[in-house]
C-alpha positions as CSV (number, residue, x, y, z in Angstrom):
1,M,34.2,56.1,70.6
2,N,30.3,56.4,70.7
3,R,29.8,55.6,67.2
4,V,32.2,52.6,67.3
5,I,30.0,51.5,70.5
6,R,26.9,51.9,68.6
7,I,27.8,50.1,65.4
8,T,29.1,47.0,67.3
9,L,26.0,46.7,69.6
10,T,24.1,47.1,66.1
11,V,26.0,44.2,64.8
12,A,25.3,42.2,68.2
13,L,21.9,42.8,68.1
14,A,21.7,41.6,64.5
15,I,23.6,38.3,65.4
16,S,21.4,37.9,68.2
17,V,18.1,38.2,66.4
18,L,19.3,36.0,63.9
19,G,20.3,33.6,66.2
20,V,16.7,33.5,67.8
21,G,15.1,33.2,64.5
22,V,17.0,30.2,63.6
23,V,16.4,28.5,67.0
24,T,12.6,29.4,67.1
25,G,11.9,28.8,63.6
26,F,10.7,32.7,63.1
27,F,11.8,32.7,59.5
28,I,9.1,31.3,57.0
29,E,11.4,29.3,54.9
30,K,12.4,27.0,57.6
31,R,16.2,25.7,57.4
32,V,16.3,21.9,57.8
33,S,18.9,19.5,57.2
34,G,19.1,16.9,54.5
35,K,17.4,17.2,51.0
36,S,14.8,19.4,50.1
37,L,11.4,18.5,49.3
38,A,12.0,18.7,45.5
39,D,14.6,16.2,45.7
40,L,12.1,13.8,47.4
41,S,9.6,11.1,45.9
42,I,6.6,9.2,47.0
43,K,5.5,6.0,45.8
44,I,1.9,5.6,44.9
45,I,0.5,2.0,44.4
46,G,-2.7,0.4,43.8
47,D,-5.8,1.2,41.8
48,V,-4.2,4.1,39.9
49,E,-3.4,4.4,36.2
50,E,0.2,5.5,36.7
51,P,1.5,3.5,39.7
52,G,5.4,3.9,40.8
53,S,7.3,7.0,42.5
54,I,6.5,10.2,41.6
55,E,9.2,13.1,42.0
56,L,8.1,16.1,44.3
57,D,9.1,19.0,42.0
58,K,9.2,22.9,43.3
59,K,6.0,23.6,41.0
60,G,3.5,22.3,43.5
61,L,5.1,23.1,46.8
62,E,3.6,25.1,49.3
63,T,4.1,26.3,53.0
64,I,1.7,25.5,55.6
65,K,1.6,26.2,59.2
66,T,0.6,23.7,61.9
67,D,1.0,23.6,65.7
68,D,4.5,22.5,64.8
69,G,5.5,25.4,63.0
70,R,5.7,26.0,59.1
71,F,6.6,23.3,56.6
72,T,7.2,23.0,52.9
73,S,4.4,20.6,51.7
74,V,2.7,19.3,48.8
75,R,-0.9,18.8,48.6
76,L,-2.1,15.0,48.7
77,S,-4.9,16.1,45.9
78,N,-2.1,17.2,43.7
79,L,0.0,13.9,44.1
80,L,-3.3,11.6,43.4
81,A,-4.2,13.7,40.1
82,R,-0.9,12.8,38.9
83,A,-1.2,9.0,39.6
84,V,-4.9,9.0,38.2
85,P,-6.9,6.8,40.7
86,L,-9.2,4.1,39.0
87,G,-12.8,4.7,39.7
88,E,-14.8,7.4,41.3
89,R,-14.7,6.3,44.7
90,Y,-11.6,5.1,46.5
91,Q,-9.9,4.5,49.9
92,I,-6.4,6.2,50.7
93,Y,-4.0,4.3,53.1
94,F,-0.9,6.0,54.1
95,I,1.7,3.3,55.0
96,G,4.8,4.4,57.2
97,D,8.4,2.9,57.1
98,D,7.4,1.2,60.4
99,G,4.6,-0.4,59.0
100,R,1.9,1.7,60.6
101,T,-0.6,2.4,58.3
102,A,-3.9,5.0,58.4
103,S,-6.5,5.4,56.2
104,I,-9.1,8.4,54.9
105,T,-11.7,8.5,52.1
106,D,-11.4,10.8,49.2
107,E,-14.2,12.8,50.3
108,D,-12.5,15.4,52.0
109,I,-8.8,15.9,51.2
110,S,-8.7,19.4,50.4
111,S,-6.3,19.9,53.3
112,S,-4.3,16.9,53.4
113,Y,-0.6,17.3,53.0
114,L,2.6,15.4,52.8
115,I,5.2,17.4,54.7
116,K,8.9,17.4,55.0
117,T,10.5,16.7,58.3
118,D,13.7,17.7,59.7
119,K,15.1,14.5,59.1
120,G,14.3,14.6,55.4
121,S,11.2,12.1,55.5
122,L,7.5,12.8,54.5
123,D,4.7,12.8,57.2
124,A,0.9,12.9,56.4
125,K,-0.8,16.0,57.7
126,N,-4.8,15.7,57.8
127,P,-6.0,18.4,59.8
128,K,-9.8,17.4,58.8
129,H,-9.5,14.0,60.1
130,P,-8.5,12.2,63.4
131,V,-4.7,12.9,64.6
132,S,-4.3,9.1,64.1
133,T,-4.0,9.4,60.4
134,N,-1.1,11.6,60.6
135,I,1.4,8.8,59.8
136,K,5.2,9.6,60.1
137,D,7.8,8.6,57.7
138,V,5.3,7.5,55.0
139,K,7.0,5.3,52.2
140,E,4.1,4.8,49.9
141,I,0.4,5.5,49.7
142,L,-1.9,2.7,48.7
143,V,-5.2,3.8,46.7
144,V,-8.0,1.3,46.6
145,S,-11.0,1.4,44.7
146,K,-14.5,1.4,46.2
147,D,-16.3,0.5,42.7
148,E,-16.5,-2.5,41.2
149,D,-14.9,-3.1,37.6
150,L,-14.7,-6.1,35.9
151,S,-13.0,-4.6,33.0
152,A,-10.0,-4.2,35.3
153,G,-8.3,-6.3,38.2
154,F,-8.1,-9.9,38.4
155,N,-11.5,-11.7,38.4
156,V,-12.2,-15.0,39.8
157,I,-15.2,-16.7,38.0
158,S,-17.0,-20.1,37.9
159,P,-19.1,-21.1,34.8
160,D,-22.0,-19.9,36.8
161,E,-21.3,-16.9,38.8
162,N,-18.9,-14.1,39.1
163,I,-16.9,-14.8,42.3
164,H,-14.5,-12.0,43.1
165,N,-13.2,-8.9,41.3
166,I,-9.8,-8.2,43.1
167,T,-8.4,-4.7,42.2
168,P,-4.7,-4.3,42.6
169,G,-5.2,-1.9,45.6
170,E,-7.3,-4.7,47.3
171,A,-4.7,-7.0,46.6
172,Y,-1.9,-5.1,48.1
173,L,-3.8,-4.8,51.3
174,S,-3.9,-8.2,51.9
175,R,-0.3,-8.9,50.2
176,K,2.1,-11.6,51.0
177,T,5.8,-11.3,50.6
178,S,7.9,-14.1,48.9
179,F,11.7,-14.4,48.3
180,E,12.6,-16.2,45.1
181,F,15.8,-17.6,44.7
182,G,17.7,-15.6,41.9
183,G,21.2,-17.4,41.8
184,A,24.4,-18.0,44.1
185,S,28.0,-16.9,43.4
186,V,31.5,-18.0,45.0
187,M,34.3,-15.7,45.6
188,E,37.7,-17.4,46.8
189,E,39.8,-15.0,49.3
190,G,43.0,-17.1,49.8
191,Q,42.1,-20.6,50.7
192,A,38.6,-19.5,51.9
193,I,35.5,-19.8,49.3
194,N,32.8,-17.7,50.2
195,K,29.4,-18.2,48.9
196,G,26.5,-15.7,48.1
197,W,22.8,-16.2,47.4
198,V,20.8,-13.5,45.8
199,Y,16.6,-13.4,46.1
200,E,14.2,-11.4,44.6
201,E,11.4,-10.0,46.5
202,K,8.2,-10.4,45.2
203,T,4.7,-9.2,46.2
204,I,2.2,-12.4,46.4
205,L,-1.6,-12.4,45.8
206,D,-3.4,-13.9,49.0
207,L,-6.3,-15.5,47.2
208,E,-7.5,-17.5,50.1
209,G,-7.8,-14.3,51.9
210,L,-9.6,-12.3,49.7
211,I,-12.3,-14.7,48.4
212,G,-12.5,-16.8,51.4
213,F,-11.5,-20.3,49.9
214,V,-8.9,-22.1,47.9
215,P,-10.6,-23.3,45.0
216,E,-9.8,-27.0,43.5
217,G,-8.3,-27.4,40.1
218,P,-8.6,-27.5,37.5
219,Y,-8.4,-23.7,36.4
220,I,-8.1,-21.9,33.5
221,F,-6.1,-18.6,33.6
222,M,-6.2,-16.0,30.8
223,G,-4.3,-12.8,30.3
224,R,-5.2,-9.6,28.4
225,E,-2.6,-10.3,25.9
226,G,-3.8,-13.7,24.8
227,G,-2.1,-15.4,27.7
228,Y,-3.7,-18.9,28.2
229,A,-3.4,-22.0,30.3
230,F,-5.2,-25.1,31.7
231,T,-3.3,-26.2,35.2
232,Y,-4.2,-28.3,38.2
233,E,-2.0,-25.8,39.9
234,I,-2.5,-22.3,41.0
235,G,1.2,-21.5,41.3
236,S,1.9,-17.9,42.5
237,I,0.1,-14.7,41.5
238,E,2.0,-11.8,41.6
239,I,1.1,-8.4,42.0
240,A,3.5,-5.9,40.0
241,G,2.3,-2.2,39.7
242,N,-1.5,-2.1,38.9
243,S,-1.4,-5.7,37.3
244,F,-1.0,-9.5,37.9
245,R,1.3,-12.0,36.7
246,L,1.0,-15.9,36.9
247,D,4.2,-17.9,37.6
248,G,4.7,-21.4,38.8
249,E,6.6,-24.8,38.0
250,G,5.1,-26.3,34.8
251,I,2.8,-23.3,34.2
252,E,3.5,-21.2,31.2
253,P,4.0,-17.6,32.5
254,I,1.0,-15.0,31.9
255,E,1.5,-11.4,32.0
256,D,-1.5,-9.0,32.9
257,L,-3.5,-11.6,34.2
258,A,-7.5,-11.0,33.4
259,G,-8.6,-13.5,35.6
260,M,-9.1,-17.3,36.5
261,L,-12.1,-19.8,35.7
262,I,-12.4,-22.4,38.3
263,D,-14.0,-25.8,37.8
264,P,-14.1,-24.8,33.8
265,P,-16.5,-27.0,31.5
266,S,-14.7,-29.8,29.5
267,S,-15.4,-28.3,26.2
268,S,-14.0,-25.1,24.4
269,I,-14.7,-23.5,21.3
270,M,-11.4,-24.3,20.2
271,D,-12.8,-27.9,19.8
272,V,-14.3,-26.7,16.8
273,Y,-11.4,-27.1,15.0
274,Y,-10.6,-30.6,16.3
275,D,-14.1,-31.8,16.2
276,T,-14.2,-30.7,12.5
277,L,-11.1,-32.5,11.5
278,E,-12.2,-35.8,13.6
279,Y,-15.5,-35.8,11.6
280,T,-14.2,-35.1,8.1
281,A,-11.3,-37.6,8.4
282,D,-14.2,-40.5,9.2
283,G,-15.7,-39.1,5.9
284,Q,-18.7,-37.1,7.5
285,N,-19.4,-33.7,6.1
286,V,-19.2,-30.5,9.0
287,M,-21.4,-27.6,8.9
288,V,-20.4,-25.1,12.0
289,V,-22.9,-22.6,12.6
290,L,-21.6,-19.7,14.8
291,V,-24.2,-17.5,16.7
292,D,-22.4,-14.6,17.3
293,G,-22.8,-13.2,21.2
294,F,-24.9,-16.6,22.1
295,S,-24.3,-16.9,26.0
296,F,-25.2,-20.2,27.7
297,M,-27.5,-18.3,29.9
298,Q,-29.3,-17.1,27.1
299,F,-29.5,-20.6,25.3
300,E,-30.8,-21.9,28.9
301,K,-33.6,-19.0,29.0
302,A,-34.6,-19.7,25.4
303,L,-34.5,-23.6,25.9
304,D,-36.9,-23.2,28.9
305,S,-39.0,-20.6,27.0
306,G,-39.5,-23.2,23.9
307,L,-37.7,-20.8,21.7
308,I,-35.3,-23.6,20.6
309,T,-36.2,-27.0,18.9
310,F,-33.0,-27.7,17.0
311,T,-31.6,-29.5,20.6
312,D,-34.3,-32.1,20.0
313,Q,-31.9,-33.9,17.8
314,S,-28.7,-33.1,19.6
315,E,-26.1,-35.7,19.9
316,F,-24.1,-33.6,22.3
317,Q,-24.9,-30.5,24.5
318,E,-22.6,-28.7,26.8
319,R,-20.9,-25.5,28.2
320,A,-17.8,-24.4,26.5
321,V,-15.3,-21.7,27.4
322,S,-14.2,-19.0,25.1
323,V,-11.2,-17.0,25.2
324,Y,-10.0,-13.6,26.2
325,K,-10.8,-11.2,25.1
326,P,-14.3,-12.7,24.5
327,I,-15.2,-10.2,21.4
328,T,-15.7,-11.9,17.9
329,N,-11.9,-11.5,16.4
330,S,-10.2,-13.5,19.1
331,G,-13.4,-16.2,19.5
332,L,-13.4,-16.5,15.4
333,A,-9.7,-16.9,15.4
334,A,-9.6,-19.6,18.4
335,M,-12.3,-21.8,16.7
336,I,-10.8,-21.8,13.5
337,T,-6.9,-22.6,14.5
338,G,-7.6,-24.6,17.8
339,Q,-5.2,-22.5,19.4
340,P,-5.6,-19.8,22.3
341,P,-5.1,-16.2,21.5
342,Y,-1.3,-16.1,22.5
343,I,-0.4,-18.7,19.8
344,N,-2.8,-17.7,17.0
345,G,-2.1,-14.0,17.3
346,I,-5.3,-12.6,17.8
347,Y,-6.3,-11.2,21.0
348,S,-8.1,-8.1,20.3
349,R,-9.8,-6.0,17.5
350,D,-6.2,-4.7,16.6
351,F,-5.5,-7.9,15.1
352,R,-6.6,-9.7,11.8
353,E,-3.5,-12.1,10.8
354,L,-3.3,-15.5,12.0
355,E,0.1,-16.6,12.9
356,V,-1.0,-20.6,12.6
357,P,-2.7,-22.4,9.9
358,D,-6.6,-22.0,9.8
359,I,-9.1,-25.1,9.6
360,F,-9.6,-24.0,5.7
361,E,-6.1,-24.4,4.9
362,V,-5.5,-27.8,6.7
363,L,-8.5,-29.2,5.0
364,K,-7.6,-28.0,1.6
365,S,-4.2,-30.0,2.4
366,R,-6.3,-33.1,2.9
367,G,-8.3,-32.8,-0.3
368,K,-11.5,-31.3,1.6
369,S,-13.7,-28.3,0.1
370,S,-14.7,-25.6,2.4
371,V,-16.6,-22.4,2.4
372,L,-16.9,-19.4,5.0
373,I,-20.2,-17.5,4.8
374,E,-20.0,-14.1,6.5
375,G,-22.0,-10.6,6.7
376,D,-20.8,-7.7,4.7
377,I,-17.2,-7.6,6.0
378,G,-14.3,-10.3,6.7
379,I,-13.7,-10.4,10.5
380,I,-10.2,-11.6,10.2
381,D,-8.1,-12.7,7.4
382,T,-8.4,-16.4,6.3
383,S,-6.9,-18.5,3.9
384,I,-9.9,-18.7,1.9
385,E,-12.0,-15.6,0.9
386,P,-15.3,-15.3,2.6
387,V,-18.8,-15.4,0.8
388,L,-19.7,-11.7,1.9
389,N,-23.8,-10.8,2.2
390,T,-25.3,-7.5,2.6
391,D,-28.6,-6.2,3.7
392,T,-30.2,-6.1,0.3
393,D,-33.8,-6.0,1.6
394,N,-33.1,-3.2,4.1
395,D,-34.6,-5.2,7.0
396,G,-31.6,-4.2,9.4
397,S,-30.2,-7.6,9.4
398,K,-28.0,-9.6,7.2
399,D,-28.6,-12.9,8.9
400,D,-31.5,-13.6,6.2
401,Q,-29.0,-13.2,3.3
402,I,-26.5,-15.5,5.2
403,F,-29.1,-18.1,5.6
404,E,-30.0,-17.8,1.7
405,S,-26.3,-18.0,0.8
406,A,-25.9,-21.1,2.9
407,L,-29.0,-22.8,1.2
408,K,-27.6,-22.5,-2.2
409,L,-24.2,-23.3,-1.4
410,I,-25.0,-26.7,0.3
411,E,-26.2,-27.5,-3.2
412,D,-22.3,-27.4,-4.1
413,G,-21.4,-30.4,-2.1
414,Y,-18.7,-28.7,0.2
415,D,-17.2,-31.0,2.8
416,M,-17.1,-28.2,5.4
417,M,-19.2,-25.1,5.6
418,F,-18.9,-22.4,8.2
419,V,-21.9,-20.1,8.6
420,H,-21.5,-17.2,10.8
421,F,-24.8,-15.1,12.0
422,H,-24.4,-11.4,13.7
423,G,-28.0,-10.8,14.4
424,L,-28.0,-11.9,17.9
425,D,-25.3,-10.0,18.9
426,D,-26.7,-6.6,17.3
427,R,-29.8,-7.2,19.4
428,G,-28.0,-7.8,22.5
429,H,-26.1,-4.8,22.1
430,D,-29.1,-2.7,21.5
431,Y,-31.5,-4.3,24.0
432,G,-29.6,-6.3,26.9
433,D,-28.8,-10.0,26.8
434,T,-32.0,-11.1,28.3
435,D,-34.5,-8.5,26.5
436,P,-37.8,-10.1,24.9
437,E,-36.4,-8.6,21.7
438,T,-33.0,-10.2,22.3
439,L,-34.2,-13.4,23.3
440,G,-37.2,-13.7,20.7
441,Y,-34.7,-13.5,17.9
442,I,-33.0,-16.5,18.9
443,E,-36.5,-18.2,17.7
444,I,-35.7,-16.8,14.1
445,I,-31.8,-18.4,14.2
446,D,-33.5,-21.7,15.4
447,G,-35.6,-21.6,12.4
448,Y,-32.5,-21.1,10.2
449,I,-30.6,-23.9,11.9
450,N,-33.6,-26.3,11.6
451,D,-34.1,-25.3,7.5
452,L,-30.1,-26.2,7.3
453,A,-30.1,-29.4,9.2
454,S,-33.0,-30.6,7.0
455,R,-30.8,-30.3,3.7
456,W,-27.3,-30.9,5.1
457,E,-26.0,-34.6,5.6
458,G,-23.5,-34.7,8.2
459,K,-22.6,-33.2,11.8
460,I,-23.5,-29.7,12.6
461,I,-21.8,-27.8,15.5
462,I,-23.6,-25.1,17.2
463,T,-21.7,-22.7,19.4
464,A,-20.5,-19.0,19.9
465,D,-17.7,-16.7,19.7
466,H,-18.4,-14.9,23.0
467,G,-21.5,-14.4,25.4
468,M,-23.1,-11.2,26.4
469,H,-23.7,-9.5,29.5
470,N,-26.3,-6.7,30.8
471,T,-25.3,-3.2,31.4
472,G,-28.6,-1.6,32.5
473,E,-29.9,-0.3,29.4
474,S,-27.9,-2.3,26.9
475,G,-25.5,-5.3,26.6
476,S,-21.7,-5.7,26.1
477,H,-19.1,-8.2,26.1
478,G,-15.2,-8.3,26.2
479,E,-14.8,-8.7,30.1
480,F,-13.7,-11.6,32.3
481,R,-17.0,-12.8,33.4
482,F,-18.9,-15.7,33.1
483,E,-21.8,-14.3,31.1
484,D,-19.3,-13.3,28.4
485,L,-16.9,-16.3,28.5
486,I,-19.3,-19.4,28.8
487,V,-21.3,-20.4,25.7
488,P,-23.1,-23.2,24.3
489,Y,-21.6,-26.0,22.4
490,I,-24.0,-28.4,20.7
491,V,-23.5,-31.4,17.9
492,I,-26.6,-32.4,15.9
493,E,-27.1,-34.6,13.1
494,G,-28.2,-33.3,9.7
495,K,-31.4,-34.5,7.8
């Protein structure tokens, strides 16, 4: 009898302890309702390489103790590492399901977590930050870079300045929501006709809020995959993931926008194609001189310093806009086809084959002869074989050989000559765009052009494939910025 009583008391005590443990949260593995943390996900957006939802798996889970008890959690630093923030410094925003938002910097997030609550949501826990940063029901984390990077994001520029670099994170901070009509449908129920309408929610860039004004048209938009649009209407700029998209009535949509040029110059490097055809149709010969890496800013500095004299005989002298990406492949293709990259097929160094006829092929169809004088390699595939030149005197430049080839070929009576000098771009990369070594080389190019002009009867078009910007110790190009995209466009008369 006593033994039975002892067993009964032991079982009762065990049940009692179990009950207390469940009520007080005594056990480390806290039993909660709903999904486990490993079944949840968190959306990370903004200035990260991998925007989107991150699934929380068991591998990175930890149990932490707070004043409220013990919780299964995941470190914020581990989540950010999976999303890969852009830049070295950034701000982190916790956005709650109710719209409440708190922000911390990346400087000390070693003890910052997301914890799973009893109701199955995720709360921010930042013990080393004010309690106001502990946002409940976090629906997404926004990362905003503090580093300006004109190679990423969406850039607004003019022909004279870089106005604003808008990162995806910055854009999300000032986002607007738009509901775009997606379609309508009808369902008949007896004699009743029920209609339904479908809308797609989009996140739209608040351009005025970010740059402080609404620029007047016209505009030129360019995309990283060759998209190009000249328009008087901005349309809508949508934020999707970590890129921007242009859309609007009467506007060719552009994916992965690189930027917008406001108040663009009236000339483009694509004018080379059309001006050449117009002049040759009038019976005039044309020589195109491509000065690689020659920005309009360099042109102005050289002009002010007296390093350029060929402009004394110019009929036309203007800024011109290049194409994105402002590199030689893309610029040369645009010049000899008259078409932007998304049409001619060349928008990076990965492409060489044109998808439209080039100027040499068109001239041949019209009974005109032409020649392309290059360095030691052909930049892109053209309809005629280029005349290649190597540095035979080992002076570090091929331009003197290119110049000598051009002088000789003038005597062959071509209707059109295309001469590509490379030395200025080489020096810009080595020394910077406005270094005396770089600007001084413009005087050598000036001498080449004057000598060619003295022997050429016809028009001479002088322009560049792209410009150049300073990086501190050297120079570079390829970004959506005015130094890289704005180049000179000059027409002079030979002889």
